[in-house]
C-alpha positions, 0 to 999 in steps of 0.5 A, a space after each residue: 500500500 502506498 503511504 498517505 504522504 507520496 513517497 517521492 522523497 528518500 527521507 532520512 529517518 529523522 523527525 525534528 521538533 525544534 531548533 535553536 540557531 544552527 542546531 536541530 533537536 529530534 522528537 527523541 531528544 537527539 541534537 544535530 548540527 545543521 549544516 544543510 539549513 533546509 538546503 540553504 533555506 534556514 538562512 538566519 538559523 532556527 527559532 531566530 527571535 527577530 524572524 519569529 517575532 515578525 511572522 507572529 505579529 504579521 500573522 496576528 494582523 493579516 496573512 493574505 489579501 492577494 495581489 488585487 490590492 496594495 501590499 505595503 510589506 511587499 512595497 517596502 521589501 521591493 524598495 529595499 532590494 532595489 536599493 541594495 542591488 542592480 535592479 529597478 523593480 521586483 516581482 515576488 512569488 513562492 519558490 525558486 522554480 517559480 522565480 526562474 519561470 518568471 525570469 524566462 518569461 520576462 526575458 522572452 517577453 522583453 525581446 518580443 515587445 522590443 521588436 524581436 519576437 524571434 528571440 526565444 532561446 536561452 543559453 543554459 549550462 551543463 550541470 545547472 539546476 533551475 527547478 522542477 517545473 517542465 520549463 525549468 527542468 528543460 532549462 536544467 537539461 539533466 536527463 535523469 530529472 526529465 525522465 518520464 515527463 514527455 518532450 522537453 520544453 523547446 528553447 534551451 541550449 546547453 553548453 559547458 560552464 566557463 567555456 566562452 567559445 562554446 557560448 559564442 558558438 550557440 548564439 544565433 538570431 533566435 537567442 534571447 538571453 543567457 541564464 547562469 548560476 554564479 555557483 552551481 549547487 546541485 551538480 557539485 558546487 561548481 563556480 563560474 569564474 569572475 572572468 567568465 561572468 564578465 565575458 557573459 556580460 560583454 557577449 550580452 551587450 554585443 548581441 543584444 541579449 539579456 543576462 539572467 542570473 539564477 541566485 536561488 541558492 547563492 543569493 541572500 548573503 550565502 556567498 558573503 555578499 548579498 548576491 554572488 554576482 557582486 563578486 564578479 563586478 558585473 551588472 545582470 539584467 535580471 535575477 532570480 532568488 528564493 531559498 533563504 530570502 524569508 528564512 524558511 518561509 516559502 518565497 521567491 523573487 525576480 529582480 530586474 531592470 526597467 528595460 525588461 519590467 516595463 513590458 510586464 503589463 497587467 495580466 502578463 504574469 501573476 501569482 496567487 500567493 506571491 508577495 503576501 503580507 506574511 511572506 514579505 514580513 518574514 523577508 523584511 525581517 531576514 533583510 534586517 539581519 543581512 543588512 545590519 552593519 558587519 553581518 555579511 563581513 561576519 559571514 565571510 569570516 566564518 567562510 574563511 574559518 571553514 575554508 581553512 579547516 576544510 583544507 586541513 581536513 583534505 590534507 589530513 585525510 587524502 584517502 577520504 577527501 580530494 578538495 574543497 569548492 565553493 564560495 562563502 557558506 556554499 561549500 563542497 568537499 569532493 570525496 574520494 570515497 562514496 559521498 553517501 558513506 561520508 554523509 552517513 558518517 557525519 550524521 553518526 557524529 551529529 552533523 547534517 549535510 547535503 550531497 551534491 553531484 560529482 561525489 561532493 558533500 555540500 555544506 550550507 550552514 545558517 548565515 548566523 553560524 557561530 565560530 564555535 559551531 564551525 569548530 564543532 563541524 570541523 571536529 565532527 567531519 574529522 571524526 567522520 573521516 576516521 569512522 569511514 576509514 575504519 569502516 573501509 578497513 573492516 570491510 575490505 576483502 583480504 588479498 588472495 594468498 598464494 
């Protein structure tokens, strides 16, 4: 018999009843250091007092009114995001996939309404992950995720990341724009180089294309800056973000320029739940924390601490780890042994993490993680590596004796 809750997830046998900062507590009293953050979503930690208070107060007033009316909380959030980014305007939705759908639609519509209806194709990159809707799955291009869902949505061309010659080779008169993640999380924490991002910007300017940046995972402080594109010193035309934007409350956003957004006239796009008073109150509370003086510098400090510690782990356990990847608190450890074995060993030591492609252990602690938390994480991973080594030694087949 199929369970009442659809079995489309491979869930660990853990149920959490409460959290505090970077720690989660199970219903049976066990404590775990959360270096997964709900896949980069619990950005300001668990039970953050400021976030909880903002949600509680707003829920007691009004949670939802729809976009048939003004939403002052959304207006305030949009103004703050615009003031702290390249953008002129913001559209709010409910998830990363919905934000990327919106970005794709806005790029196509802006080209069409600017006199280029033939420009519908978007260049994407091998190893990308843009969401689980049919269009964003097609933009992702991973055959595993597309299996069984029929024909792909047409209009996406895929090339290798950090290969500008490949990008230029697929630009045609039908190309509308480029969609790139500054750091590919799902496929193994692969970063676009600053030079590559700058070359993408130059190519878009040369050919009249729009540069779209998918910061669903890398945005909202995760990289040590509000948005990861800032590290490349470029200005995108449009950006999607979600995950950590509201600290765990479902929300997404598309930020863009007037050049694109002026074509999104009433009726051209919409969402029932997006930009609700409750979601925007949560996101404003998160932004209070991220924009506080010194906060993002603190994220960079914790990233530097972990980078140095992970490098030591790689040097100490070369039979387990082969290298470190990432940007800010979006970090990957490339494993020499099966990554699931390492993840389970870390879990046995009390640490939660997430796997990624290319046999990479992905770590995404809350942006509020403390120095002591990071020290604990490094100790747990050191013990996990020893645990893996002992397990491999115990299960190794003896060599044949002549």
